[in-house]
N, C-alpha and C positions, 0 to 999 in steps of 0.2 A: 505494500497499500503507502504510496507517494505520499512527503510532507509536504504539506499545504501554506503547516503555519508560515513557511520563509516566501509560498509569494504574493498569500491573502496581507502579508505584517509590508510588504514592495508594492503593492498595490494603492494603502493604505498612507505611504509616507509621504508627507509636503517639506515641503522647504519653503521658507521667507526669508523676505527679496527687501535687501532695506535699498529704495527707488531716490531716496532724500539727494542722492549725486548729480540725478539727469537732468537735466533740461535740453527744452527740447532742441533736437537733428540728435540726443547721444541713447545708446541703444550699453544694455552692458548682457550675454549671454550665461548660463546656471545651469549646471547640470539635474535631469531632473527624472529619472531611472534609469539612467544612464543613456540619458539622449538633450540632446540640445537646446535650452529653453530661451531662444530671444524676448527681453523686454527693451520696448524701444518705447521713448518718449515723442510723436510724430510734432513734426512741428509747425503752424497752422497752414501753411504751401500746400504738403502732404497730406492734413487727413484733407481740405480741399478738392486739389487735385482728385480724392480715393471717393470723395462723397458724389464727387460729376461724372464718376462712371456710368455710362450704362450698365445694366444688368444684359441687357442682353448683349455687351458685347463680354462676358465672363466666360471664358472656358468652360467655367464649372460653379454653375450657379447656387449651391449649396454654400453656403455658412461654416460649415466643418468644424464648431463652436461646443464642445462641453455644456456650455452654461446652458445652453439653447434648445431648443425640441430638433432634432433630424431633419427635419425637412425648414429651415428658419434661412429663407432668401441669403444668399451673400452681397448684401447690405455690408456699404461700409460700418454702421450703426451693428449690426449684428456680427460685427467680428470684434468689437468691443465692447469696454463697459459700461451704460447706461453712466453716466455723469464721468467716466475719464476716459473716454474716447481718444483722450491724446498716445494713449497710453495701448499698443500693443504688448501680445500676452502668446507664443507660439512656438509650438514644435516646429523646432531653425532643421524640417531637413527634407529633399526631396520629393515630394511623393514617383516621382518619376522610381527611381532605382536607391535613394534613401543617401541621397549625397549631401552634402551640406553646401548650404547656394552663403555666398558672400553677400554682403548687406548692403544696401545701399549703389546699387548697380541694376546694369540694365537699363530700355529703354521708359520702364517708372518709376525706374529710382530710391526699386523695393530690392530686392530678392533676384538672386541670378546665380545659376547650376554648373557653373565650368563643364561638369561634366561632360552635356547632352545640350544645356543653352536653354533650358526653360528659364521663366521667368514672367515672374513672382512682379503685381504691386507694393504701395507700399501701406496695405492690408493685408498681405500675402496670399495676394487672389492671385490666379495663376492667368497670365494674360497671351500667356505667349513659348510656344516646343512641346516638351511629348510632357513634362508633367499632366497625366489623368485628373488631378485635384489639387483644394485649396492647400497649403498648410496647416495643419491641427493646434486650436485654438484646443488646450488642455481649463481645466475644474480650475477654478482661480476664484484667487475674490481681493478685494482692499482691506484689509485690519488694520489702517489706519491710513491715514494725508501720502506716508512715508510708507508702508511693504507691504507687500505683496506675500499671499498666499496663493501660491504655488503644488497640487495638487490635496 
């Protein structure tokens, strides 16, 4: 019989991230469940550009936000937290082959996967290339104005 206690503990582990030093335009990456999770404080321009995107232009119309219903549309607001729209929290893994995209690069100013050319916008939505889905938004919450709990 398999010992499930380790995997059960792993799925409930949370990471608290102090974001007090992140001014608009800055990011940090933390390790959560063995995966890189990027926390980005977006600029006003990044938010405006992302909000202006027509949903029909998106390769993946689903938000992929674990904090919302599975069928939530991939609007900019649905990729963030209400009242904290400047903050993006997502698993920084390309949904094509599991590579690690580079931040603030590519045609859309978001993330560019150097391996096969997938490009994500500033909300982590796939816009160009072979990746089939938007980058995943994990369960997270703001526990204060300067701390985020992921998981």
